[in-house]
N, C-alpha and C positions, 0 to 999 in steps of 0.2 A: 911534538914541539912545532913541527912545520904547520900543522893544521891550526894551531893556536895563533901563529904569526899571520897566517893567511886570513883567519877570522878577524884578527885585530885590524888588518889592512882594509878589510871590507867594511868594518864598522865605522871607520873614520869618515868616509864620505856620507854614510847614513846620518851620522851625528851632525855633520855640517849642513846637510839638507834639512834636517829637522829644525836646526837652529835658524837657518835662513827663512824657512816657512814661518816659524814662530815669530821672528822679528818683523817679517812682512805683514803678518796678520795683526800683530800688536800695533804697528805703525798705522795700518789702515783703520783699525778700530779707534785709535785716538783721533785720527782725522775725521772719521765718520761721526763720532759723538759730538764734536764741535760743529760739524757741518749741519747736523740735524738741529742743533740749537740755533744756528744762524738762520735756517729756513723759518723758524718760529718768530724771528724778530726782523723779518725783511720788510721794512717800511720804505717805499720809494718816496723820496723827498718831493719829486715833481707832482705826486698825487696827494701826499699827506699835507703839504704846506697849505694849499687852498682850503682843504678840509679843516685844518686846525684854525686858520685865520677866520673862516666863516663861523666856526663854532665859538671862537672868542668874541666875535661881534654880536652873536645872538645870545649866548649864555656862557659866560666865562666859567661858571660853576660846572657846567657840563664838560667844558674843555678840560677842567682839572681831572674829572673822572676819566675822560678819554685818554689823557696822558699816562694813566696807570696801565694802559694796555701795551706800552712799549718800553719796558724797563731797561732795555739794553740799547736804546736809540736816543736820538735827541729829544724824544717825547719825555724821557725821564728828567732831562734838564729843564724843559719848559714846565713840567709838573712841579718840580722843586721851586722854580721861580714863582709860580702861582701860589703855592703853599706858603712861601715866605712872605709874599705880598699880602696874603690874607692875614697872616700873623701881625702885620703892622697895623691893621685896623685904621688905615689912613687913605685919603684920596689925594694927598699932596704929592705931586710928581717928583719932587726932589727926594722925598723920603722913600718913595717906591723904587726909584732908579737905584738909590743907594742900597736897597735891600735885595731887589730881584736880580740885578746883574751879578753880584758876588755869588748868590745862591745858584744861578745858572752856570757860572764858570766852574764852581766846585763840583756840581753834579755832572757837568760835561766831562771834566777831568776824570771823575770816577768811572764814567762809562768807558772812556778810552783806556783806563787802566784795566778794566775787566776784559776788554777786547785784546789788549796786549798780553794778558795772562793766557787767554784762550789761544792766541796765535803762538805763544811760547809752547803750549802743549802740542800744537800741531807741528811745530818745529822739531820737538822731540820725536814725534811720530815719523817725521821725514828722515831724521837721523837714523831711527831704527830701521826704516825701509831701505835707506842707503846702505846700512850695515848688512842687511839681509842680502842685498845684491853683491856686496864685496865678499861676504862669507861664501856665498854660492859660487862666485866667480873664481875662487881659489882652486877649484877642482875642474874647471871648464866653464862652459856657457851656463849661466844661471837658468833655472827652470822658468818656463813661460809664465806660470802663475805668479812667481815671485816678481818677475819683471812687470807684469800687469798691475799687481798691487802697489809696487814701488812707483810706477808712473801715475797711478791713481792718487797716491798720497802727494806726489809732487804737484799735480794739477790742483788738488784740493788746497794745498798750502798756498799756491799762487792765487787762487780764487779768494781765499780768506784774507790774504794780505791786501788785495785790491778792495775787498769789502770793508776792511778796517779803515783804509784810506778814505773810502766813500762815507763811512760813519763820521770820520773826522771832518770832512768837508761839510756834511750836513749840520754838524754842531756849529761850525763857524758861520754858515749861511743863516741858520735859524737864529743865531744871536743877533744878526743884523736885520733880519726880515720879520721874525715872529716875536722876539722879546719886546720890541717897542709896542706891539699890539697888546701884549699882556699888561704893560703899564697903562696904556690907554683904557683898557677894560676896567681897571680899578678907578682911574681918574674920572671916567664918564659914568661910573655907577653901574656898569654891566656885570660886575661881580657883587653878589649879595653876601655880605658878611654874616657868618653864623651868629645867632643871638648870644650875648654874654652869658657865662654860667651863672646860675642863681647864687645869690650871696646868703 
């Protein structure tokens, strides 16, 4: 009976250690998956703004193709505005502004909702990593690996939070600085409408 009680007492810290490692690894994995996705959509506004404006001034059709490369940035909103403007088949500024601005706003909100969902996933990862530290701390000082993973998740969450704020700023700035250039591209004939479908 004594050896069973001693074995049970030894197993408890092992279970807690395994749970803490599991939570820390789960939290880090959730954060890393979102971080990898972020690296793939990292478009610096200071560099991409002049590129997009120059492309709109030379060939608005090419700008539309370029915008497809950044589906989770303000590029998606500009691309949706160009697509909607093209559907209008008009060079009238009033018609274009009435179509491109709502399309841009809707696409911009959709981009922010996506980033909000990704940030929510990282928040769950941060909660799991925090839980790992708490579980490990119930029996003494948490293992170094658990602490390192938890700190990494915390830093990743903070970085993604700031990145989402930057995406939001880019969407606001692009609406004021790039969207008018989209409308001008249509008014001045720099966007070539596709031929109408055969009847």
